[in-house]
C-alpha positions in Angstrom: 103.3 -12.7 -8.7 103.9 -15.4 -6.1 101.4 -16.7 -3.6 100.9 -19.3 -0.8 97.7 -20.3 0.9 97.2 -21.4 4.5 94.4 -22.3 6.9 94.0 -20.5 10.2 93.2 -22.3 13.5 89.6 -21.2 13.3 89.3 -22.6 9.8 89.5 -19.3 7.8 91.7 -19.1 4.7 94.8 -16.9 4.4 96.6 -16.2 1.1 100.0 -14.4 1.0 101.2 -12.7 -2.1 104.7 -11.4 -3.0 106.7 -9.8 -5.7 109.4 -12.3 -5.0 109.3 -16.0 -4.2 107.7 -16.6 -0.8 109.7 -18.6 1.7 106.7 -20.2 3.4 107.9 -23.5 4.6 107.9 -22.4 8.2 104.9 -20.0 8.1 102.0 -20.8 10.2 98.7 -18.9 9.8 97.8 -17.2 13.0 94.5 -16.1 14.3 93.3 -14.2 17.4 90.5 -16.7 17.5 90.8 -20.4 18.1 87.3 -21.5 17.2 85.1 -20.9 14.2 82.6 -18.1 14.5 79.9 -20.2 12.8 78.4 -17.1 11.3 75.0 -17.4 9.8 73.9 -14.2 8.1 70.7 -14.1 6.1 69.0 -12.0 3.4 65.6 -10.3 3.7 63.7 -8.9 0.6 63.0 -5.2 0.7 59.4 -5.2 -0.6 59.3 -1.5 -1.8 62.8 -1.3 -3.3 62.9 -4.8 -4.8 66.4 -5.6 -3.4 68.0 -7.9 -0.9 69.3 -6.7 2.5 71.8 -8.8 4.5 71.6 -9.2 8.2 74.6 -10.1 10.4 74.0 -8.9 14.0 77.2 -10.4 15.3 79.2 -7.8 13.4 78.6 -5.4 16.3 81.3 -7.3 18.1 84.0 -6.7 15.5 87.2 -4.8 16.5 86.8 -1.1 16.5 89.7 1.4 16.3 92.1 -0.4 18.6 95.3 1.3 19.9 98.4 0.6 17.7 99.8 -2.0 20.1 96.7 -4.1 19.5 96.6 -3.8 15.7 95.1 -7.2 14.5 96.5 -6.5 10.9 100.1 -6.2 12.1 102.3 -9.3 11.9 102.4 -11.6 14.9 105.4 -11.0 17.0 104.4 -13.0 20.1 102.8 -16.4 19.3 101.0 -16.1 22.7 99.2 -13.1 21.4 98.5 -13.8 17.7 97.2 -11.3 15.2 95.6 -12.1 11.8 99.0 -12.2 10.0 102.3 -14.1 10.2 105.8 -12.6 9.9 107.5 -13.2 6.6 108.5 -11.7 3.3 105.0 -11.3 1.9 103.8 -8.0 0.4 100.0 -8.4 0.3 97.7 -10.6 2.4 94.1 -11.7 1.9 92.1 -13.6 4.5 88.5 -14.4 5.3 86.7 -11.7 7.3 86.1 -13.0 10.8 82.8 -11.1 10.9 81.3 -11.5 7.4 78.1 -10.1 6.0 78.0 -13.0 3.5 79.4 -16.5 3.9 79.2 -19.8 2.0 78.2 -21.5 5.3 75.0 -19.5 5.6 72.0 -21.7 6.2 68.4 -21.8 7.4 67.2 -18.2 7.0 64.3 -17.3 9.3 60.7 -17.5 8.0 59.3 -14.0 8.1 56.5 -11.9 6.4 58.9 -11.1 3.6 61.0 -13.5 1.5 64.3 -14.5 3.1 67.3 -16.4 1.7 70.8 -17.6 2.7 73.4 -14.9 2.6 75.7 -16.9 0.4 78.9 -15.2 -0.5 82.4 -14.3 0.8 83.9 -11.3 2.5 87.7 -11.0 2.4 90.1 -8.5 4.0 93.0 -7.4 1.7 96.0 -6.0 3.7 98.0 -3.9 1.3 101.3 -3.8 3.2 102.9 -4.8 6.5 103.7 -1.2 7.1 101.0 0.1 9.4 101.6 3.9 9.1 101.7 3.6 5.3 98.8 3.9 2.8 97.8 2.6 -0.6 99.1 5.8 -2.3 102.5 5.5 -0.6 103.3 2.1 -2.0 105.9 1.8 -4.8 104.4 1.4 -8.3 105.4 -2.3 -8.5 103.7 -2.9 -5.2 100.6 -1.2 -6.5 100.7 -3.4 -9.6 100.8 -6.4 -7.3 97.7 -5.1 -5.6 96.0 -5.0 -9.0 97.2 -8.6 -9.7 95.8 -9.7 -6.3 92.4 -8.2 -7.1 92.5 -10.1 -10.4 93.4 -13.3 -8.7 90.7 -12.9 -6.1 88.1 -12.0 -8.8 88.9 -15.2 -10.7 89.0 -17.4 -7.5 85.8 -16.0 -6.1 84.0 -15.6 -9.4 84.5 -19.3 -10.2 82.3 -20.2 -7.2 78.9 -21.3 -8.4 77.1 -19.1 -5.9 78.9 -15.9 -6.8 77.6 -13.4 -9.4 79.6 -10.3 -8.7 83.0 -9.4 -7.1 83.6 -5.9 -5.7 87.0 -4.8 -4.3 86.8 -1.6 -2.3 88.6 0.5 0.3 87.3 2.7 3.1 90.0 5.0 4.3 89.6 7.3 7.3 87.3 7.4 10.3 85.1 9.9 8.4 83.9 7.0 6.2 83.6 4.5 9.0 86.9 2.8 9.1 87.4 0.5 12.1 91.1 -0.3 11.5 93.6 2.2 10.3 96.2 -0.3 9.0 96.2 0.1 5.1 93.7 -2.4 3.9 90.6 -2.9 1.8 87.9 -5.5 1.4 86.4 -7.7 -1.3 82.8 -8.7 -1.2 81.6 -11.6 -3.4 77.9 -11.4 -3.9 75.2 -14.1 -4.7 73.5 -11.5 -7.0 74.6 -8.4 -8.8 74.1 -5.7 -6.2 71.7 -2.8 -7.0 74.3 -0.1 -8.0 76.4 -2.2 -10.4 73.2 -3.9 -11.7 71.8 -0.5 -12.7 75.1 0.4 -14.3 75.2 -2.9 -16.1 71.7 -2.4 -17.4 72.5 1.0 -18.8 75.8 -0.3 -20.3 74.1 -3.1 -22.1 71.5 -0.8 -23.6 74.2 1.6 -24.8 76.3 -1.2 -26.3 73.3 -2.7 -28.1 72.6 0.7 -29.7 76.1 2.0 -30.4 78.3 -1.1 -30.4 80.6 0.7 -28.1 80.9 0.9 -24.3 79.3 3.8 -22.5 82.3 4.5 -20.3 84.6 4.1 -23.3 82.6 6.8 -25.1 82.7 9.1 -22.1 86.5 8.7 -21.7 87.0 9.6 -25.4 85.2 12.9 -24.7 87.0 13.5 -21.4 90.5 13.0 -22.8 90.8 16.6 -24.1 88.6 18.2 -21.5 89.3 20.3 -18.5 88.8 17.6 -15.8 91.7 15.2 -16.7 94.1 14.4 -13.8 96.2 11.7 -15.5 96.4 10.7 -19.1 98.7 7.8 -19.9 99.1 5.5 -22.8 96.8 2.9 -21.3 94.9 4.5 -18.4 93.3 7.8 -17.2 92.1 9.5 -14.1 89.6 12.3 -14.2 86.9 14.2 -12.3 83.8 13.1 -14.2 81.6 15.7 -15.8 78.7 14.2 -13.9 80.4 13.9 -10.4 78.0 13.5 -7.5 80.5 14.3 -4.8 83.1 17.1 -4.5 86.5 15.6 -5.5 84.9 12.5 -7.0 87.4 10.9 -9.3 87.2 7.9 -11.7 90.3 5.8 -12.7 90.1 3.4 -15.6 91.9 1.8 -18.5 91.3 3.7 -21.7 90.2 0.5 -23.5 87.0 -1.2 -22.3 88.5 -4.0 -20.2 85.9 -6.3 -18.5 87.7 -7.0 -15.3 91.1 -7.1 -13.5 91.7 -10.5 -14.9 91.6 -9.2 -18.5 94.3 -6.5 -17.9 97.6 -6.8 -19.9 100.9 -6.1 -18.2 101.1 -2.6 -19.8 97.6 -1.8 -18.9 98.1 -2.8 -15.3 101.3 -0.8 -15.0 99.7 2.4 -16.3 96.6 1.8 -14.2 98.8 1.7 -11.2 100.4 5.0 -12.2 96.9 6.6 -12.6 95.8 5.3 -9.3 98.9 6.5 -7.5 98.6 9.9 -9.1 95.1 10.3 -7.7 96.0 9.1 -4.2 99.0 11.4 -4.0 96.9 14.4 -5.2 94.3 13.7 -2.6 96.8 13.7 0.2 98.8 16.7 -1.3 95.6 18.8 -1.5 94.8 18.4 2.2 98.3 18.1 3.6 97.1 15.1 5.7 95.6 11.7 5.1 92.6 12.1 2.8 89.5 10.0 3.6 87.6 8.3 0.8 85.6 5.3 -0.4 87.2 3.7 -3.4 85.0 1.1 -5.3 86.1 -0.9 -8.3 83.4 -1.9 -10.8 83.8 -4.8 -13.2 81.9 -7.3 -15.2 79.6 -9.9 -13.6 81.2 -13.3 -13.0 78.8 -15.4 -15.0 81.4 -16.8 -17.5 79.7 -14.8 -20.3 81.4 -12.2 -22.5 80.7 -8.6 -21.4 81.9 -6.2 -24.1 79.7 -3.5 -22.5 81.6 -3.7 -19.2 84.5 -1.4 -18.4 86.7 -1.9 -15.3 87.0 1.3 -13.3 87.3 2.8 -9.8 85.1 5.5 -8.4 86.3 7.6 -5.5 83.8 9.2 -3.2 85.5 11.6 -0.8 83.3 13.0 2.0 84.7 16.5 2.0 83.3 19.7 0.5 86.3 21.8 1.9 89.1 20.9 4.3 86.8 21.8 7.3 83.4 20.7 6.0 82.1 17.2 5.4 79.5 16.5 2.8 76.5 14.8 4.4 73.9 13.2 2.2 70.7 15.2 2.6 67.0 14.4 2.1 67.0 14.7 -1.7 69.9 12.3 -1.9 69.0 9.7 0.8 65.2 9.8 0.3 65.0 10.5 -3.4 68.3 9.3 -4.7 68.6 12.7 -6.5 72.0 14.1 -5.8 72.5 17.9 -5.4 76.1 19.2 -5.9 77.2 22.6 -4.6 80.6 22.5 -6.4 81.3 22.3 -10.1 83.4 19.3 -11.2 85.6 21.7 -13.2 86.5 23.7 -10.1 87.5 20.6 -8.1 89.4 19.2 -11.0 91.5 22.5 -11.2 92.3 22.1 -7.5 93.6 18.6 -8.0 95.4 19.5 -11.2 97.5 22.1 -9.4 98.9 19.4 -7.0 102.2 18.3 -8.3 103.1 14.6 -7.5 106.1 12.4 -8.1 105.3 8.7 -8.9 108.9 7.5 -8.5 110.8 7.6 -5.1 
């Protein structure tokens, strides 16, 4: 992996990554904005739930579904009308979000009737490719491996910041899940605390490890390996519809061994994880004969510099569809109670995905 870092005119950082050496001597980091936003989000404590909520009202002004000719994630062709990215031979780009929910510059939270705090953290945009009509699943395997390396690099870089406790890479794909830009990209949020969902997963994983001296996801994968829900089984990685899926077509992708984070993957594990990831993405699109929307979230260990043998790097996919013509909307029992109700068996959805034949090589 090769990389080069630049500073945009408005002060934001841009890092370019490539599979080959980057010829960056003449690259200038562009920006559609000349002046810093001076964002100042803050946190408010939710008294009944016991968790922080971040507030950043200026995010209402962010770019929303522009026409292709105004794609801010395309490379800059006319310096008089800059986008977020320069031309060049890079493969993946990462830059600070112009409209962050968390920022290291957060200061002076308001005094309210509930506790407040600075919304310290970082929000980054990860552009997977220069090719706007492409997708994460359409990338060659070695390009996907690079994306995994980029997530590792960003996890280490952000996790080394004193104010960061957790790093979460994710991708929203499709207008059905609220995407505001269609160019293939994801985001990385670096949080000042472990957020509620991974915190609960971490709590359960620690208790399981203390009792069994093995990881809870590790043990589940060992049982799923010979089951009816497996979509990809390689030497180092797997993809499967979990027996406890909460969404139709929910899929988990993970290394077989309990790897703590992207930064701990070996070359062989990263290569097979890319194959597992590409298999799932191609199956999704093949099932629907059109771009398949989803939320993909990657869970890994906290960034507190402590060993976490209980943690197990993995992705969870939450597609919004029940059937090709019916979206799954969260209902009262799910939103109000947090008690999910599934109207489709994981085994049925796994069979549908298993029947989709994919080719990982061009």
